[in-house]
C-alpha positions in Angstrom: -23.8 8.2 -8.3 -20.8 9.2 -6.3 -21.3 11.7 -3.4 -19.1 14.7 -4.4 -16.8 15.7 -1.4 -13.6 17.8 -0.9 -11.9 14.8 0.6 -8.5 13.9 -0.8 -6.2 11.0 0.1 -2.8 9.9 -1.0 -1.4 6.3 -0.8 2.3 5.8 -0.9 3.4 2.3 -1.9 6.6 0.5 -3.0 5.6 -1.7 -5.9 2.6 -2.3 -8.2 0.2 -4.7 -6.4 1.0 -3.4 -2.9 -1.8 -0.9 -3.2 -4.4 -3.5 -4.0 -3.3 -6.0 -1.3 -3.2 -3.4 1.5 -5.9 -0.8 0.4 -7.8 -2.0 -2.6 -11.2 -2.0 -0.9 -10.5 1.3 0.8 -9.5 3.0 -2.4 -12.6 1.8 -4.2 -14.8 2.8 -1.4 -13.5 6.4 -1.3 -13.6 6.8 -5.1 -17.3 5.7 -4.9 -17.9 8.2 -2.3 -16.5 11.0 -4.4 -13.2 11.5 -2.7 -10.0 12.3 -4.8 -7.8 9.2 -4.4 -4.1 9.4 -5.5 -1.7 6.5 -5.6 2.1 7.2 -5.6 4.1 4.0 -6.4 7.9 4.3 -5.8 9.2 1.6 -8.2 8.1 -0.6 -11.0 8.7 -3.8 -9.1 11.3 -5.0 -11.5 12.8 -7.6 -9.2 9.4 -9.5 -8.6 9.1 -13.2 -9.3 6.9 -14.1 -12.3 4.0 -16.4 -11.6 2.9 -16.7 -15.2 5.2 -19.2 -16.9 4.7 -17.9 -20.4 5.9 -14.5 -19.2 8.9 -15.9 -17.4 11.3 -14.2 -19.8 10.3 -10.8 -18.4 12.2 -11.6 -15.2 15.1 -9.5 -14.0 17.6 -12.2 -14.7 16.4 -12.6 -18.2 15.0 -9.9 -20.5 14.5 -7.6 -17.4 11.3 -6.2 -18.8 9.0 -7.1 -15.9 8.8 -3.4 -14.7 7.3 -2.2 -17.9 4.8 -5.1 -17.9 3.8 -4.2 -14.3 2.9 -0.7 -15.4 0.1 -2.3 -17.6 -1.0 -4.5 -14.6 -1.2 -1.4 -12.3 -3.2 0.5 -15.0 -5.7 -2.4 -15.1 -5.9 -2.6 -11.3 -6.5 1.1 -11.0 -9.3 0.9 -13.6 -10.9 -1.9 -11.5 -10.8 0.3 -8.4 -11.9 3.4 -10.2 -8.7 5.3 -9.4 -7.7 7.8 -12.2 -4.9 9.6 -10.5 -1.9 7.2 -10.1 1.7 8.2 -10.5 5.3 6.9 -10.0 7.7 8.7 -7.7 9.8 11.0 -9.8 8.3 9.4 -13.0 8.2 5.8 -14.1 11.5 4.1 -13.8 13.4 6.7 -11.8 13.9 4.3 -8.9 14.4 0.6 -9.3 13.0 -2.2 -7.2 15.7 -3.0 -4.6 15.0 -6.7 -4.2 15.4 -8.3 -0.7 18.1 -7.4 1.8 21.4 -8.9 1.0 20.6 -9.6 -2.7 22.7 -8.1 -5.6 19.8 -5.9 -6.6 19.9 -4.3 -3.2 23.3 -2.8 -3.9 22.4 -1.4 -7.3 23.0 2.4 -7.9 19.4 2.9 -9.0 17.9 0.8 -6.3 15.2 2.8 -4.3 16.8 1.6 -1.0 20.0 3.6 -2.1 18.1 6.8 -3.1 19.0 10.0 -1.3 16.1 10.4 1.2 15.5 14.1 0.8 15.8 14.0 -3.0 13.2 11.1 -3.2 11.0 12.9 -0.6 11.0 16.1 -2.7 9.3 14.2 -5.5 6.7 13.2 -3.0 6.5 16.8 -1.7 5.5 18.0 -5.1 2.6 15.5 -5.2 1.5 16.4 -1.7 1.5 20.1 -2.4 -0.3 19.5 -5.7 -3.0 17.1 -4.5 -3.3 18.6 -0.9 -4.5 15.5 0.7 -6.1 15.6 4.2 -5.1 11.9 4.6 -1.9 10.0 3.7 -1.5 6.2 4.0 1.7 4.3 3.9 3.6 1.6 5.8 5.1 1.4 9.3 8.8 1.9 10.0 9.4 -1.8 9.2 7.7 -1.5 5.9 5.1 -4.1 7.1 7.5 -7.1 6.8 11.0 -5.6 6.3 11.2 -5.3 2.5 13.8 -2.5 1.7 11.5 -0.7 -0.7 8.7 -0.7 1.8 10.9 0.7 4.5 12.2 3.3 2.1 8.6 4.2 1.0 7.8 4.7 4.7 10.8 7.0 5.2 10.0 9.0 2.0 6.3 9.4 2.8 7.0 10.6 6.4 9.8 12.9 5.3 7.5 14.4 2.6 4.8 15.0 5.1 7.3 17.0 7.2 8.8 18.9 4.3 5.6 19.7 2.5 4.2 21.6 5.6 7.3 23.8 5.7 6.7 27.0 3.8 10.5 27.7 3.6 11.3 24.3 1.9 11.5 24.6 -1.8 8.5 26.9 -2.6 9.0 26.1 -6.3 7.5 22.8 -5.5 4.1 24.4 -4.6 2.4 26.0 -1.7 3.0 24.5 1.7 0.4 21.9 2.8 0.0 20.1 6.1 -1.5 16.6 5.9 -4.0 16.3 8.7 -3.9 12.6 9.3 -1.2 9.9 8.5 -2.0 6.2 8.8 0.1 3.2 8.5 -1.4 0.0 7.1 -1.6 -2.8 9.6 -3.3 -6.2 10.4 -4.7 -6.8 13.9 -3.4 -9.9 15.4 -7.0 -11.0 16.2 -8.0 -10.7 12.6 -4.9 -12.7 11.4 -5.8 -15.4 13.9 -9.3 -15.6 12.6 -8.0 -15.8 9.0 -5.6 -18.7 9.9 -8.5 -20.5 11.6 -10.6 -20.0 8.4 -7.8 -21.5 6.3 -7.6 -24.5 8.6 -11.3 -25.0 8.3 -10.9 -25.3 4.6 -8.0 -27.7 5.0 -5.4 -25.0 4.1 -2.1 -25.0 6.0 -1.1 -21.8 7.7 1.3 -19.7 5.7 3.1 -18.9 8.9 4.1 -22.4 9.9 7.5 -22.4 11.4 7.2 -18.9 12.8 5.9 -20.1 16.1 3.7 -17.7 17.9 1.4 -15.4 15.8 3.2 -12.5 17.6 6.3 -13.2 15.5 4.3 -12.4 12.2 6.0 -9.0 11.4 3.0 -7.1 10.0 0.5 -8.2 12.7 0.1 -5.7 15.5 -1.6 -5.8 18.9 -5.2 -4.9 18.5 -4.7 -1.9 20.8 -2.4 -0.2 18.3 -5.1 -0.4 15.6 -7.2 2.8 15.2 -9.3 2.4 12.2 -11.2 -0.3 10.3 -12.5 0.6 6.9 -15.4 -1.6 5.7 -15.0 -2.0 2.0 -17.3 -5.0 1.7 -19.4 -3.2 -0.9 -16.3 -3.1 -3.1 -14.9 -6.6 -2.4 -15.5 -7.5 -6.1 -13.5 -4.5 -7.2 -10.6 -5.5 -5.0 -10.8 -9.1 -6.3 -10.8 -7.7 -9.9 -7.8 -5.5 -9.1 -5.9 -8.4 -7.6 -6.5 -10.4 -10.7 -5.1 -7.5 -12.7 -1.6 -8.3 -11.2 -1.2 -11.9 -12.5 2.5 -11.9 -12.5 2.5 -11.5 -8.8 -0.7 -12.7 -7.3 -2.6 -15.9 -7.8 -6.2 -15.5 -6.5 -7.9 -18.8 -5.3 -11.4 -18.3 -3.8 -11.3 -16.3 -0.6 -7.5 -16.6 -0.4 -4.6 -15.3 -2.5 -1.0 -16.3 -2.9 1.8 -13.9 -3.6 4.9 -14.8 -5.7 6.6 -15.9 -2.5 3.7 -18.3 -1.7 2.6 -16.2 1.3 -1.2 -16.9 1.5 -3.5 -14.5 3.3 -7.3 -14.3 3.4 -8.6 -11.6 1.1 -10.1 -9.1 3.4 -12.7 -6.5 2.4 -12.2 -4.7 5.7 -8.7 -3.0 5.8 -7.0 -1.8 9.0 -5.0 1.2 9.9 -2.9 2.8 12.6 -3.1 6.6 13.1 0.3 8.1 13.8 -0.2 11.7 13.0 -3.2 13.8 13.6 -6.3 13.8 15.8 -8.3 10.5 16.2 -11.9 10.9 15.1 -15.0 9.5 16.7 -15.3 5.8 17.0 -17.4 3.9 14.6 -20.2 1.5 15.4 -17.9 -1.6 15.9 -17.2 -3.0 19.3 -13.5 -2.3 19.1 -14.0 1.4 19.2 -11.9 2.0 16.0 -12.7 4.8 13.5 -14.6 3.4 10.6 -13.7 6.4 8.3 -10.2 7.7 7.6 -11.6 11.2 7.4 -13.3 10.9 10.8 -13.1 14.2 12.7 -12.2 16.2 9.6 -14.4 18.8 7.9 
């Protein structure tokens, strides 16, 4: 039985499947512990590639129905993780997947990348003030790897944290609320190196061949910037099930998965974070001295 707590956390992500890849084990763990977990997804992921051949007609350059299908995928993933509070920024379909930098989709009027920042942030402010999370999780300023929607999700989340705490800003959106801790998703370079070594031991090629040094992998950060490691190993099966709920975007193969751009990474049950706002809590039991609980130091 879940331990009932007053802990509340909000995850802000760009597309369906981002939440599971980055935070699936974390979300399942905190749901199981009785925390209120909310997911706010900014687009439907309409511009994603389609890995299931028989669903290829859903793609943006054909019937352009992938976004609607990915809502059902997200619903299944959230059921696997036990998350019951999941929403789309401003409502489903308000903002469209922007595609990659330089593509025609990136210039579309409805593209999330082109959204007015304060207008989009106010949709998130309403959620923050309603849910009143102590912890918010999103991407770093580069969106992890430079995708326009990830960068914009970062900007919207950080602006919403600022505006939600201001009692003079749009009181009709709810009572002001200050988020105590903000984390950015990250991957320690040491963990990535270990993952690549594990792939090599299984005869798998590194997905980062051609990049040169591991330091050039955009979402990998120096270990000293990491502040938290959440052990979700008890919920690894939940994360696996959630990943399999996104078949148009993810192919799961044993301990590894491949995205629609064939970027393979080891499926990790421990997920890593960088605290950028708030007071760092006590270190966990690990040798690195990182927090092992995103609510560490909070009541």
